mmCIF file of the N, C-alpha and C atoms, coordinates in Angstrom:
data_MODEL
# 
_entry.id   MODEL 
# 
loop_
_atom_site.group_PDB 
_atom_site.id 
_atom_site.type_symbol 
_atom_site.label_atom_id 
_atom_site.label_alt_id 
_atom_site.label_comp_id 
_atom_site.label_asym_id 
_atom_site.label_entity_id 
_atom_site.label_seq_id 
_atom_site.pdbx_PDB_ins_code 
_atom_site.Cartn_x 
_atom_site.Cartn_y 
_atom_site.Cartn_z 
_atom_site.occupancy 
_atom_site.B_iso_or_equiv 
_atom_site.pdbx_formal_charge 
_atom_site.auth_seq_id 
_atom_site.auth_comp_id 
_atom_site.auth_asym_id 
_atom_site.auth_atom_id 
_atom_site.pdbx_PDB_model_num 
ATOM 1   N N  . MET A 1 1  ? 0.822  -1.195 0.000   1.00 0.00 ? 1  MET A N  1 
ATOM 2   C CA . MET A 1 1  ? 0.000  0.000  0.000   1.00 0.00 ? 1  MET A CA 1 
ATOM 3   C C  . MET A 1 1  ? 0.865  1.257  0.000   1.00 0.00 ? 1  MET A C  1 
ATOM 4   N N  . VAL A 1 2  ? 1.861  1.302  0.828   1.00 0.00 ? 2  VAL A N  1 
ATOM 5   C CA . VAL A 1 2  ? 2.728  2.478  0.898   1.00 0.00 ? 2  VAL A CA 1 
ATOM 6   C C  . VAL A 1 2  ? 3.487  2.659  -0.407  1.00 0.00 ? 2  VAL A C  1 
ATOM 7   N N  . ARG A 1 3  ? 3.915  1.569  -0.976  1.00 0.00 ? 3  ARG A N  1 
ATOM 8   C CA . ARG A 1 3  ? 4.672  1.631  -2.218  1.00 0.00 ? 3  ARG A CA 1 
ATOM 9   C C  . ARG A 1 3  ? 3.831  2.233  -3.350  1.00 0.00 ? 3  ARG A C  1 
ATOM 10  N N  . THR A 1 4  ? 2.573  1.868  -3.401  1.00 0.00 ? 4  THR A N  1 
ATOM 11  C CA . THR A 1 4  ? 1.688  2.402  -4.424  1.00 0.00 ? 4  THR A CA 1 
ATOM 12  C C  . THR A 1 4  ? 1.517  3.914  -4.267  1.00 0.00 ? 4  THR A C  1 
ATOM 13  N N  . LYS A 1 5  ? 1.338  4.377  -3.042  1.00 0.00 ? 5  LYS A N  1 
ATOM 14  C CA . LYS A 1 5  ? 1.191  5.808  -2.819  1.00 0.00 ? 5  LYS A CA 1 
ATOM 15  C C  . LYS A 1 5  ? 2.461  6.550  -3.212  1.00 0.00 ? 5  LYS A C  1 
ATOM 16  N N  . LYS A 1 6  ? 3.609  5.972  -2.901  1.00 0.00 ? 6  LYS A N  1 
ATOM 17  C CA . LYS A 1 6  ? 4.871  6.610  -3.246  1.00 0.00 ? 6  LYS A CA 1 
ATOM 18  C C  . LYS A 1 6  ? 5.019  6.695  -4.762  1.00 0.00 ? 6  LYS A C  1 
ATOM 19  N N  . ASN A 1 7  ? 4.685  5.633  -5.464  1.00 0.00 ? 7  ASN A N  1 
ATOM 20  C CA . ASN A 1 7  ? 4.777  5.638  -6.919  1.00 0.00 ? 7  ASN A CA 1 
ATOM 21  C C  . ASN A 1 7  ? 3.818  6.645  -7.535  1.00 0.00 ? 7  ASN A C  1 
ATOM 22  N N  . THR A 1 8  ? 2.620  6.750  -6.990  1.00 0.00 ? 8  THR A N  1 
ATOM 23  C CA . THR A 1 8  ? 1.643  7.692  -7.505  1.00 0.00 ? 8  THR A CA 1 
ATOM 24  C C  . THR A 1 8  ? 2.138  9.128  -7.320  1.00 0.00 ? 8  THR A C  1 
ATOM 25  N N  . ALA A 1 9  ? 2.698  9.412  -6.155  1.00 0.00 ? 9  ALA A N  1 
ATOM 26  C CA . ALA A 1 9  ? 3.232  10.753 -5.900  1.00 0.00 ? 9  ALA A CA 1 
ATOM 27  C C  . ALA A 1 9  ? 4.394  11.054 -6.837  1.00 0.00 ? 9  ALA A C  1 
ATOM 28  N N  . LEU A 1 10 ? 5.231  10.090 -7.071  1.00 0.00 ? 10 LEU A N  1 
ATOM 29  C CA . LEU A 1 10 ? 6.362  10.269 -7.979  1.00 0.00 ? 10 LEU A CA 1 
ATOM 30  C C  . LEU A 1 10 ? 5.885  10.497 -9.409  1.00 0.00 ? 10 LEU A C  1 
ATOM 31  N N  . GLN A 1 11 ? 4.866  9.769  -9.820  1.00 0.00 ? 11 GLN A N  1 
ATOM 32  C CA . GLN A 1 11 ? 4.310  9.957  -11.158 1.00 0.00 ? 11 GLN A CA 1 
ATOM 33  C C  . GLN A 1 11 ? 3.721  11.358 -11.318 1.00 0.00 ? 11 GLN A C  1 
ATOM 34  N N  . ARG A 1 12 ? 3.021  11.831 -10.286 1.00 0.00 ? 12 ARG A N  1 
ATOM 35  C CA . ARG A 1 12 ? 2.452  13.179 -10.343 1.00 0.00 ? 12 ARG A CA 1 
ATOM 36  C C  . ARG A 1 12 ? 3.554  14.229 -10.433 1.00 0.00 ? 12 ARG A C  1 
ATOM 37  N N  . GLU A 1 13 ? 4.615  14.037 -9.665  1.00 0.00 ? 13 GLU A N  1 
ATOM 38  C CA . GLU A 1 13 ? 5.740  14.985 -9.705  1.00 0.00 ? 13 GLU A CA 1 
ATOM 39  C C  . GLU A 1 13 ? 6.385  14.982 -11.092 1.00 0.00 ? 13 GLU A C  1 
ATOM 40  N N  . ASN A 1 14 ? 6.536  13.818 -11.678 1.00 0.00 ? 14 ASN A N  1 
ATOM 41  C CA . ASN A 1 14 ? 7.117  13.725 -13.023 1.00 0.00 ? 14 ASN A CA 1 
ATOM 42  C C  . ASN A 1 14 ? 6.225  14.402 -14.062 1.00 0.00 ? 14 ASN A C  1 
ATOM 43  N N  . LYS A 1 15 ? 4.909  14.205 -13.956 1.00 0.00 ? 15 LYS A N  1 
ATOM 44  C CA . LYS A 1 15 ? 3.981  14.859 -14.885 1.00 0.00 ? 15 LYS A CA 1 
ATOM 45  C C  . LYS A 1 15 ? 4.043  16.375 -14.730 1.00 0.00 ? 15 LYS A C  1 
ATOM 46  N N  . LEU A 1 16 ? 4.143  16.836 -13.492 1.00 0.00 ? 16 LEU A N  1 
ATOM 47  C CA . LEU A 1 16 ? 4.236  18.269 -13.237 1.00 0.00 ? 16 LEU A CA 1 
ATOM 48  C C  . LEU A 1 16 ? 5.510  18.844 -13.854 1.00 0.00 ? 16 LEU A C  1 
ATOM 49  N N  . ASN A 1 17 ? 6.628  18.157 -13.666 1.00 0.00 ? 17 ASN A N  1 
ATOM 50  C CA . ASN A 1 17 ? 7.895  18.625 -14.224 1.00 0.00 ? 17 ASN A CA 1 
ATOM 51  C C  . ASN A 1 17 ? 7.859  18.651 -15.747 1.00 0.00 ? 17 ASN A C  1 
ATOM 52  N N  . GLU A 1 18 ? 7.205  17.683 -16.367 1.00 0.00 ? 18 GLU A N  1 
ATOM 53  C CA . GLU A 1 18 ? 7.077  17.669 -17.821 1.00 0.00 ? 18 GLU A CA 1 
ATOM 54  C C  . GLU A 1 18 ? 6.183  18.820 -18.301 1.00 0.00 ? 18 GLU A C  1 
ATOM 55  N N  . ALA A 1 19 ? 5.111  19.083 -17.564 1.00 0.00 ? 19 ALA A N  1 
ATOM 56  C CA . ALA A 1 19 ? 4.198  20.167 -17.942 1.00 0.00 ? 19 ALA A CA 1 
ATOM 57  C C  . ALA A 1 19 ? 4.880  21.521 -17.847 1.00 0.00 ? 19 ALA A C  1 
ATOM 58  N N  . ILE A 1 20 ? 5.715  21.707 -16.839 1.00 0.00 ? 20 ILE A N  1 
ATOM 59  C CA . ILE A 1 20 ? 6.398  22.980 -16.640 1.00 0.00 ? 20 ILE A CA 1 
ATOM 60  C C  . ILE A 1 20 ? 7.370  23.275 -17.782 1.00 0.00 ? 20 ILE A C  1 
ATOM 61  N N  . LYS A 1 21 ? 7.871  22.250 -18.423 1.00 0.00 ? 21 LYS A N  1 
ATOM 62  C CA . LYS A 1 21 ? 8.806  22.439 -19.528 1.00 0.00 ? 21 LYS A CA 1 
ATOM 63  C C  . LYS A 1 21 ? 8.132  23.028 -20.765 1.00 0.00 ? 21 LYS A C  1 
ATOM 64  N N  . GLN A 1 22 ? 6.799  22.960 -20.825 1.00 0.00 ? 22 GLN A N  1 
ATOM 65  C CA . GLN A 1 22 ? 6.094  23.517 -21.972 1.00 0.00 ? 22 GLN A CA 1 
ATOM 66  C C  . GLN A 1 22 ? 6.139  25.035 -21.933 1.00 0.00 ? 22 GLN A C  1 
ATOM 67  N N  . GLU A 1 23 ? 6.053  25.631 -23.084 1.00 0.00 ? 23 GLU A N  1 
ATOM 68  C CA . GLU A 1 23 ? 6.229  27.074 -23.216 1.00 0.00 ? 23 GLU A CA 1 
ATOM 69  C C  . GLU A 1 23 ? 5.102  27.887 -22.590 1.00 0.00 ? 23 GLU A C  1 
ATOM 70  N N  . ASN A 1 24 ? 3.881  27.387 -22.626 1.00 0.00 ? 24 ASN A N  1 
ATOM 71  C CA . ASN A 1 24 ? 2.734  28.166 -22.166 1.00 0.00 ? 24 ASN A CA 1 
ATOM 72  C C  . ASN A 1 24 ? 2.332  27.867 -20.718 1.00 0.00 ? 24 ASN A C  1 
ATOM 73  N N  . VAL A 1 25 ? 3.198  27.219 -19.942 1.00 0.00 ? 25 VAL A N  1 
ATOM 74  C CA . VAL A 1 25 ? 2.899  26.868 -18.561 1.00 0.00 ? 25 VAL A CA 1 
ATOM 75  C C  . VAL A 1 25 ? 3.806  27.663 -17.629 1.00 0.00 ? 25 VAL A C  1 
ATOM 76  N N  . ILE A 1 26 ? 3.215  28.237 -16.590 1.00 0.00 ? 26 ILE A N  1 
ATOM 77  C CA . ILE A 1 26 ? 3.961  29.018 -15.611 1.00 0.00 ? 26 ILE A CA 1 
ATOM 78  C C  . ILE A 1 26 ? 4.091  28.206 -14.333 1.00 0.00 ? 26 ILE A C  1 
ATOM 79  N N  . ASP A 1 27 ? 5.286  28.111 -13.810 1.00 0.00 ? 27 ASP A N  1 
ATOM 80  C CA . ASP A 1 27 ? 5.530  27.391 -12.562 1.00 0.00 ? 27 ASP A CA 1 
ATOM 81  C C  . ASP A 1 27 ? 5.120  28.286 -11.396 1.00 0.00 ? 27 ASP A C  1 
ATOM 82  N N  . MET A 1 28 ? 3.998  27.972 -10.778 1.00 0.00 ? 28 MET A N  1 
ATOM 83  C CA . MET A 1 28 ? 3.456  28.791 -9.696  1.00 0.00 ? 28 MET A CA 1 
ATOM 84  C C  . MET A 1 28 ? 3.810  28.233 -8.322  1.00 0.00 ? 28 MET A C  1 
ATOM 85  N N  . ARG A 1 29 ? 4.652  27.207 -8.256  1.00 0.00 ? 29 ARG A N  1 
ATOM 86  C CA . ARG A 1 29 ? 4.992  26.617 -6.957  1.00 0.00 ? 29 ARG A CA 1 
ATOM 87  C C  . ARG A 1 29 ? 5.645  27.626 -6.032  1.00 0.00 ? 29 ARG A C  1 
ATOM 88  N N  . SER A 1 30 ? 6.411  28.563 -6.570  1.00 0.00 ? 30 SER A N  1 
ATOM 89  C CA . SER A 1 30 ? 7.088  29.541 -5.718  1.00 0.00 ? 30 SER A CA 1 
ATOM 90  C C  . SER A 1 30 ? 6.103  30.469 -5.012  1.00 0.00 ? 30 SER A C  1 
ATOM 91  N N  . PHE A 1 31 ? 4.898  30.614 -5.556  1.00 0.00 ? 31 PHE A N  1 
ATOM 92  C CA . PHE A 1 31 ? 3.894  31.437 -4.896  1.00 0.00 ? 31 PHE A CA 1 
ATOM 93  C C  . PHE A 1 31 ? 3.438  30.817 -3.578  1.00 0.00 ? 31 PHE A C  1 
ATOM 94  N N  . PHE A 1 32 ? 3.484  29.496 -3.512  1.00 0.00 ? 32 PHE A N  1 
ATOM 95  C CA . PHE A 1 32 ? 2.868  28.812 -2.388  1.00 0.00 ? 32 PHE A CA 1 
ATOM 96  C C  . PHE A 1 32 ? 3.854  27.973 -1.585  1.00 0.00 ? 32 PHE A C  1 
ATOM 97  N N  . ASP A 1 33 ? 5.146  28.317 -1.634  1.00 0.00 ? 33 ASP A N  1 
ATOM 98  C CA . ASP A 1 33 ? 6.168  27.540 -0.939  1.00 0.00 ? 33 ASP A CA 1 
ATOM 99  C C  . ASP A 1 33 ? 6.061  27.599 0.576   1.00 0.00 ? 33 ASP A C  1 
ATOM 100 N N  . SER A 1 34 ? 5.859  28.749 1.144   1.00 0.00 ? 34 SER A N  1 
ATOM 101 C CA . SER A 1 34 ? 5.829  28.838 2.606   1.00 0.00 ? 34 SER A CA 1 
ATOM 102 C C  . SER A 1 34 ? 4.601  29.604 3.081   1.00 0.00 ? 34 SER A C  1 
ATOM 103 N N  . LYS A 1 35 ? 4.240  29.374 4.319   1.00 0.00 ? 35 LYS A N  1 
ATOM 104 C CA . LYS A 1 35 ? 3.062  30.023 4.885   1.00 0.00 ? 35 LYS A CA 1 
ATOM 105 C C  . LYS A 1 35 ? 3.253  31.534 4.934   1.00 0.00 ? 35 LYS A C  1 
ATOM 106 N N  . GLN A 1 36 ? 4.437  31.984 5.258   1.00 0.00 ? 36 GLN A N  1 
ATOM 107 C CA . GLN A 1 36 ? 4.702  33.414 5.357   1.00 0.00 ? 36 GLN A CA 1 
ATOM 108 C C  . GLN A 1 36 ? 4.446  34.092 4.011   1.00 0.00 ? 36 GLN A C  1 
ATOM 109 N N  . LYS A 1 37 ? 4.900  33.486 2.935   1.00 0.00 ? 37 LYS A N  1 
ATOM 110 C CA . LYS A 1 37 ? 4.706  34.077 1.615   1.00 0.00 ? 37 LYS A CA 1 
ATOM 111 C C  . LYS A 1 37 ? 3.238  34.083 1.226   1.00 0.00 ? 37 LYS A C  1 
ATOM 112 N N  . LYS A 1 38 ? 2.494  33.062 1.632   1.00 0.00 ? 38 LYS A N  1 
ATOM 113 C CA . LYS A 1 38 ? 1.072  33.013 1.311   1.00 0.00 ? 38 LYS A CA 1 
ATOM 114 C C  . LYS A 1 38 ? 0.329  34.190 1.936   1.00 0.00 ? 38 LYS A C  1 
ATOM 115 N N  . GLU A 1 39 ? 0.761  34.593 3.115   1.00 0.00 ? 39 GLU A N  1 
ATOM 116 C CA . GLU A 1 39 ? 0.066  35.647 3.833   1.00 0.00 ? 39 GLU A CA 1 
ATOM 117 C C  . GLU A 1 39 ? 0.563  37.046 3.454   1.00 0.00 ? 39 GLU A C  1 
ATOM 118 N N  . ASP A 1 40 ? 1.625  37.149 2.712   1.00 0.00 ? 40 ASP A N  1 
ATOM 119 C CA . ASP A 1 40 ? 2.184  38.452 2.360   1.00 0.00 ? 40 ASP A CA 1 
ATOM 120 C C  . ASP A 1 40 ? 1.688  38.870 0.978   1.00 0.00 ? 40 ASP A C  1 
ATOM 121 N N  . ASP A 1 41 ? 0.645  39.673 0.958   1.00 0.00 ? 41 ASP A N  1 
ATOM 122 C CA . ASP A 1 41 ? 0.047  40.083 -0.304  1.00 0.00 ? 41 ASP A CA 1 
ATOM 123 C C  . ASP A 1 41 ? 0.968  40.967 -1.137  1.00 0.00 ? 41 ASP A C  1 
ATOM 124 N N  . TYR A 1 42 ? 1.817  41.731 -0.485  1.00 0.00 ? 42 TYR A N  1 
ATOM 125 C CA . TYR A 1 42 ? 2.769  42.565 -1.233  1.00 0.00 ? 42 TYR A CA 1 
ATOM 126 C C  . TYR A 1 42 ? 3.767  41.676 -1.985  1.00 0.00 ? 42 TYR A C  1 
ATOM 127 N N  . TRP A 1 43 ? 4.176  40.588 -1.356  1.00 0.00 ? 43 TRP A N  1 
ATOM 128 C CA . TRP A 1 43 ? 5.089  39.649 -2.017  1.00 0.00 ? 43 TRP A CA 1 
ATOM 129 C C  . TRP A 1 43 ? 4.393  39.028 -3.227  1.00 0.00 ? 43 TRP A C  1 
ATOM 130 N N  . MET A 1 44 ? 3.124  38.665 -3.049  1.00 0.00 ? 44 MET A N  1 
ATOM 131 C CA . MET A 1 44 ? 2.357  38.090 -4.158  1.00 0.00 ? 44 MET A CA 1 
ATOM 132 C C  . MET A 1 44 ? 2.249  39.094 -5.312  1.00 0.00 ? 44 MET A C  1 
ATOM 133 N N  . ALA A 1 45 ? 1.998  40.355 -4.976  1.00 0.00 ? 45 ALA A N  1 
ATOM 134 C CA . ALA A 1 45 ? 1.880  41.393 -6.012  1.00 0.00 ? 45 ALA A CA 1 
ATOM 135 C C  . ALA A 1 45 ? 3.183  41.522 -6.789  1.00 0.00 ? 45 ALA A C  1 
ATOM 136 N N  . ALA A 1 46 ? 4.293  41.519 -6.074  1.00 0.00 ? 46 ALA A N  1 
ATOM 137 C CA . ALA A 1 46 ? 5.592  41.635 -6.742  1.00 0.00 ? 46 ALA A CA 1 
ATOM 138 C C  . ALA A 1 46 ? 5.861  40.428 -7.639  1.00 0.00 ? 46 ALA A C  1 
ATOM 139 N N  . MET A 1 47 ? 5.475  39.243 -7.196  1.00 0.00 ? 47 MET A N  1 
ATOM 140 C CA . MET A 1 47 ? 5.688  38.040 -8.002  1.00 0.00 ? 47 MET A CA 1 
ATOM 141 C C  . MET A 1 47 ? 4.850  38.084 -9.287  1.00 0.00 ? 47 MET A C  1 
ATOM 142 N N  . VAL A 1 48 ? 3.623  38.557 -9.192  1.00 0.00 ? 48 VAL A N  1 
ATOM 143 C CA . VAL A 1 48 ? 2.783  38.655 -10.392 1.00 0.00 ? 48 VAL A CA 1 
ATOM 144 C C  . VAL A 1 48 ? 3.386  39.655 -11.369 1.00 0.00 ? 48 VAL A C  1 
ATOM 145 N N  . LEU A 1 49 ? 3.918  40.742 -10.855 1.00 0.00 ? 49 LEU A N  1 
ATOM 146 C CA . LEU A 1 49 ? 4.550  41.743 -11.720 1.00 0.00 ? 49 LEU A CA 1 
ATOM 147 C C  . LEU A 1 49 ? 5.776  41.174 -12.441 1.00 0.00 ? 49 LEU A C  1 
ATOM 148 N N  . CYS A 1 50 ? 6.456  40.221 -11.812 1.00 0.00 ? 50 CYS A N  1 
ATOM 149 C CA . CYS A 1 50 ? 7.679  39.648 -12.392 1.00 0.00 ? 50 CYS A CA 1 
ATOM 150 C C  . CYS A 1 50 ? 7.417  38.658 -13.513 1.00 0.00 ? 50 CYS A C  1 
ATOM 151 N N  . ILE A 1 51 ? 6.224  38.124 -13.590 1.00 0.00 ? 51 ILE A N  1 
ATOM 152 C CA . ILE A 1 51 ? 5.916  37.145 -14.641 1.00 0.00 ? 51 ILE A CA 1 
ATOM 153 C C  . ILE A 1 51 ? 5.948  37.864 -15.980 1.00 0.00 ? 51 ILE A C  1 
ATOM 154 N N  . ASP A 1 52 ? 6.798  37.400 -16.877 1.00 0.00 ? 52 ASP A N  1 
ATOM 155 C CA . ASP A 1 52 ? 6.972  38.124 -18.135 1.00 0.00 ? 52 ASP A CA 1 
ATOM 156 C C  . ASP A 1 52 ? 6.337  37.463 -19.350 1.00 0.00 ? 52 ASP A C  1 
ATOM 157 N N  . ASN A 1 53 ? 5.808  36.272 -19.210 1.00 0.00 ? 53 ASN A N  1 
ATOM 158 C CA . ASN A 1 53 ? 5.270  35.611 -20.400 1.00 0.00 ? 53 ASN A CA 1 
ATOM 159 C C  . ASN A 1 53 ? 3.743  35.533 -20.403 1.00 0.00 ? 53 ASN A C  1 
ATOM 160 N N  . ILE A 1 54 ? 3.088  36.468 -19.679 1.00 0.00 ? 54 ILE A N  1 
ATOM 161 C CA . ILE A 1 54 ? 1.637  36.577 -19.761 1.00 0.00 ? 54 ILE A CA 1 
ATOM 162 C C  . ILE A 1 54 ? 1.270  38.040 -20.020 1.00 0.00 ? 54 ILE A C  1 
ATOM 163 N N  . SER A 1 55 ? 0.074  38.238 -20.527 1.00 0.00 ? 55 SER A N  1 
ATOM 164 C CA . SER A 1 55 ? -0.360 39.592 -20.878 1.00 0.00 ? 55 SER A CA 1 
ATOM 165 C C  . SER A 1 55 ? -0.739 40.392 -19.625 1.00 0.00 ? 55 SER A C  1 
ATOM 166 N N  . THR A 1 56 ? -0.890 41.679 -19.809 1.00 0.00 ? 56 THR A N  1 
ATOM 167 C CA . THR A 1 56 ? -1.293 42.557 -18.711 1.00 0.00 ? 56 THR A CA 1 
ATOM 168 C C  . THR A 1 56 ? -2.663 42.162 -18.178 1.00 0.00 ? 56 THR A C  1 
ATOM 169 N N  . GLU A 1 57 ? -3.575 41.812 -19.057 1.00 0.00 ? 57 GLU A N  1 
ATOM 170 C CA . GLU A 1 57 ? -4.912 41.392 -18.629 1.00 0.00 ? 57 GLU A CA 1 
ATOM 171 C C  . GLU A 1 57 ? -4.849 40.129 -17.778 1.00 0.00 ? 57 GLU A C  1 
ATOM 172 N N  . GLN A 1 58 ? -3.980 39.192 -18.149 1.00 0.00 ? 58 GLN A N  1 
ATOM 173 C CA . GLN A 1 58 ? -3.824 37.966 -17.375 1.00 0.00 ? 58 GLN A CA 1 
ATOM 174 C C  . GLN A 1 58 ? -3.208 38.256 -16.013 1.00 0.00 ? 58 GLN A C  1 
ATOM 175 N N  . LYS A 1 59 ? -2.264 39.186 -15.956 1.00 0.00 ? 59 LYS A N  1 
ATOM 176 C CA . LYS A 1 59 ? -1.689 39.583 -14.670 1.00 0.00 ? 59 LYS A CA 1 
ATOM 177 C C  . LYS A 1 59 ? -2.752 40.168 -13.755 1.00 0.00 ? 59 LYS A C  1 
ATOM 178 N N  . ILE A 1 60 ? -3.619 40.993 -14.308 1.00 0.00 ? 60 ILE A N  1 
ATOM 179 C CA . ILE A 1 60 ? -4.672 41.617 -13.514 1.00 0.00 ? 60 ILE A CA 1 
ATOM 180 C C  . ILE A 1 60 ? -5.634 40.565 -12.974 1.00 0.00 ? 60 ILE A C  1 
ATOM 181 N N  . ARG A 1 61 ? -6.029 39.622 -13.809 1.00 0.00 ? 61 ARG A N  1 
ATOM 182 C CA . ARG A 1 61 ? -6.935 38.558 -13.340 1.00 0.00 ? 61 ARG A CA 1 
ATOM 183 C C  . ARG A 1 61 ? -6.289 37.726 -12.246 1.00 0.00 ? 61 ARG A C  1 
ATOM 184 N N  . LEU A 1 62 ? -5.018 37.379 -12.426 1.00 0.00 ? 62 LEU A N  1 
ATOM 185 C CA . LEU A 1 62 ? -4.305 36.590 -11.427 1.00 0.00 ? 62 LEU A CA 1 
ATOM 186 C C  . LEU A 1 62 ? -4.186 37.363 -10.116 1.00 0.00 ? 62 LEU A C  1 
ATOM 187 N N  . ALA A 1 63 ? -3.833 38.621 -10.200 1.00 0.00 ? 63 ALA A N  1 
ATOM 188 C CA . ALA A 1 63 ? -3.687 39.446 -8.990  1.00 0.00 ? 63 ALA A CA 1 
ATOM 189 C C  . ALA A 1 63 ? -5.005 39.545 -8.235  1.00 0.00 ? 63 ALA A C  1 
ATOM 190 N N  . ARG A 1 64 ? -6.077 39.723 -8.946  1.00 0.00 ? 64 ARG A N  1 
ATOM 191 C CA . ARG A 1 64 ? -7.381 39.833 -8.281  1.00 0.00 ? 64 ARG A CA 1 
ATOM 192 C C  . ARG A 1 64 ? -7.788 38.530 -7.595  1.00 0.00 ? 64 ARG A C  1 
ATOM 193 N N  . LYS A 1 65 ? -7.295 37.408 -8.099  1.00 0.00 ? 65 LYS A N  1 
ATOM 194 C CA . LYS A 1 65 ? -7.622 36.122 -7.480  1.00 0.00 ? 65 LYS A CA 1 
ATOM 195 C C  . LYS A 1 65 ? -6.806 35.850 -6.229  1.00 0.00 ? 65 LYS A C  1 
ATOM 196 N N  . ILE A 1 66 ? -5.538 36.256 -6.212  1.00 0.00 ? 66 ILE A N  1 
ATOM 197 C CA . ILE A 1 66 ? -4.671 35.844 -5.107  1.00 0.00 ? 66 ILE A CA 1 
ATOM 198 C C  . ILE A 1 66 ? -4.355 36.932 -4.100  1.00 0.00 ? 66 ILE A C  1 
ATOM 199 N N  . ILE A 1 67 ? -4.566 38.197 -4.435  1.00 0.00 ? 67 ILE A N  1 
ATOM 200 C CA . ILE A 1 67 ? -4.242 39.296 -3.516  1.00 0.00 ? 67 ILE A CA 1 
ATOM 201 C C  . ILE A 1 67 ? -5.515 39.713 -2.794  1.00 0.00 ? 67 ILE A C  1 
ATOM 202 N N  . ARG A 1 68 ? -5.485 39.632 -1.471  1.00 0.00 ? 68 ARG A N  1 
ATOM 203 C CA . ARG A 1 68 ? -6.677 39.913 -0.670  1.00 0.00 ? 68 ARG A CA 1 
ATOM 204 C C  . ARG A 1 68 ? -6.713 41.338 -0.113  1.00 0.00 ? 68 ARG A C  1 
ATOM 205 N N  . LYS A 1 69 ? -5.574 41.888 0.264   1.00 0.00 ? 69 LYS A N  1 
ATOM 206 C CA . LYS A 1 69 ? -5.543 43.217 0.887   1.00 0.00 ? 69 LYS A CA 1 
ATOM 207 C C  . LYS A 1 69 ? -5.661 44.292 -0.185  1.00 0.00 ? 69 LYS A C  1 
ATOM 208 N N  . LYS A 1 70 ? -6.550 45.259 0.070   1.00 0.00 ? 70 LYS A N  1 
ATOM 209 C CA . LYS A 1 70 ? -6.779 46.326 -0.904  1.00 0.00 ? 70 LYS A CA 1 
ATOM 210 C C  . LYS A 1 70 ? -5.516 47.161 -1.122  1.00 0.00 ? 70 LYS A C  1 
ATOM 211 N N  . ALA A 1 71 ? -4.762 47.431 -0.056  1.00 0.00 ? 71 ALA A N  1 
ATOM 212 C CA . ALA A 1 71 ? -3.542 48.234 -0.182  1.00 0.00 ? 71 ALA A CA 1 
ATOM 213 C C  . ALA A 1 71 ? -2.514 47.521 -1.066  1.00 0.00 ? 71 ALA A C  1 
ATOM 214 N N  . ALA A 1 72 ? -2.410 46.213 -0.936  1.00 0.00 ? 72 ALA A N  1 
ATOM 215 C CA . ALA A 1 72 ? -1.472 45.450 -1.762  1.00 0.00 ? 72 ALA A CA 1 
ATOM 216 C C  . ALA A 1 72 ? -1.933 45.425 -3.221  1.00 0.00 ? 72 ALA A C  1 
ATOM 217 N N  . LEU A 1 73 ? -3.231 45.359 -3.439  1.00 0.00 ? 73 LEU A N  1 
ATOM 218 C CA . LEU A 1 73 ? -3.760 45.390 -4.803  1.00 0.00 ? 73 LEU A CA 1 
ATOM 219 C C  . LEU A 1 73 ? -3.515 46.757 -5.436  1.00 0.00 ? 73 LEU A C  1 
ATOM 220 N N  . ASN A 1 74 ? -3.662 47.814 -4.644  1.00 0.00 ? 74 ASN A N  1 
ATOM 221 C CA . ASN A 1 74 ? -3.338 49.157 -5.148  1.00 0.00 ? 74 ASN A CA 1 
ATOM 222 C C  . ASN A 1 74 ? -1.863 49.263 -5.488  1.00 0.00 ? 74 ASN A C  1 
ATOM 223 N N  . PHE A 1 75 ? -1.000 48.676 -4.648  1.00 0.00 ? 75 PHE A N  1 
ATOM 224 C CA . PHE A 1 75 ? 0.437  48.622 -4.914  1.00 0.00 ? 75 PHE A CA 1 
ATOM 225 C C  . PHE A 1 75 ? 0.698  47.928 -6.255  1.00 0.00 ? 75 PHE A C  1 
ATOM 226 N N  . PHE A 1 76 ? 0.002  46.818 -6.472  1.00 0.00 ? 76 PHE A N  1 
ATOM 227 C CA . PHE A 1 76 ? 0.147  46.069 -7.722  1.00 0.00 ? 76 PHE A CA 1 
ATOM 228 C C  . PHE A 1 76 ? -0.215 46.946 -8.925  1.00 0.00 ? 76 PHE A C  1 
ATOM 229 N N  . PHE A 1 77 ? -1.359 47.608 -8.868  1.00 0.00 ? 77 PHE A N  1 
ATOM 230 C CA . PHE A 1 77 ? -1.794 48.426 -10.006 1.00 0.00 ? 77 PHE A CA 1 
ATOM 231 C C  . PHE A 1 77 ? -0.872 49.621 -10.238 1.00 0.00 ? 77 PHE A C  1 
ATOM 232 N N  . ASP A 1 78 ? -0.393 50.234 -9.159  1.00 0.00 ? 78 ASP A N  1 
ATOM 233 C CA . ASP A 1 78 ? 0.535  51.355 -9.310  1.00 0.00 ? 78 ASP A CA 1 
ATOM 234 C C  . ASP A 1 78 ? 1.796  50.923 -10.030 1.00 0.00 ? 78 ASP A C  1 
ATOM 235 N N  . HIS A 1 79 ? 2.344  49.773 -9.628  1.00 0.00 ? 79 HIS A N  1 
ATOM 236 C CA . HIS A 1 79 ? 3.579  49.303 -10.249 1.00 0.00 ? 79 HIS A CA 1 
ATOM 237 C C  . HIS A 1 79 ? 3.340  48.694 -11.635 1.00 0.00 ? 79 HIS A C  1 
ATOM 238 N N  . LEU A 1 80 ? 2.183  48.139 -11.855 1.00 0.00 ? 80 LEU A N  1 
ATOM 239 C CA . LEU A 1 80 ? 1.874  47.591 -13.175 1.00 0.00 ? 80 LEU A CA 1 
ATOM 240 C C  . LEU A 1 80 ? 1.874  48.700 -14.222 1.00 0.00 ? 80 LEU A C  1 
ATOM 241 N N  . HIS A 1 81 ? 1.311  49.822 -13.880 1.00 0.00 ? 81 HIS A N  1 
ATOM 242 C CA . HIS A 1 81 ? 1.258  50.931 -14.845 1.00 0.00 ? 81 HIS A CA 1 
ATOM 243 C C  . HIS A 1 81 ? 2.628  51.589 -15.010 1.00 0.00 ? 81 HIS A C  1 
ATOM 244 N N  . ASP A 1 82 ? 3.486  51.527 -13.993 1.00 0.00 ? 82 ASP A N  1 
ATOM 245 C CA . ASP A 1 82 ? 4.846  52.039 -14.132 1.00 0.00 ? 82 ASP A CA 1 
ATOM 246 C C  . ASP A 1 82 ? 5.666  51.170 -15.066 1.00 0.00 ? 82 ASP A C  1 
ATOM 247 N N  . ILE A 1 83 ? 5.433  49.854 -15.007 1.00 0.00 ? 83 ILE A N  1 
ATOM 248 C CA . ILE A 1 83 ? 6.205  48.908 -15.830 1.00 0.00 ? 83 ILE A CA 1 
ATOM 249 C C  . ILE A 1 83 ? 5.764  48.970 -17.286 1.00 0.00 ? 83 ILE A C  1 
ATOM 250 N N  . ASP A 1 84 ? 4.460  49.014 -17.517 1.00 0.00 ? 84 ASP A N  1 
ATOM 251 C CA . ASP A 1 84 ? 3.938  48.965 -18.898 1.00 0.00 ? 84 ASP A CA 1 
ATOM 252 C C  . ASP A 1 84 ? 4.010  50.294 -19.577 1.00 0.00 ? 84 ASP A C  1 
# 
């Protein structure tokens, strides 16, 4: 039983690594690595701004989904317009 679970987890990890190698897939694991980062909306805003292979509209949708604090969302929009 344990061996089967280990193999299944390994297969999922391998599938994930293969998917990340594709051009249109973004590795979002760094967003959710630690509890501290999950709770820091400013960190999340900065990470969304750093993603360079998605459009501005996609960045806005992603930010609205993961950023909860209004001040951090305002920070995101202020810096988004400075970058673009």
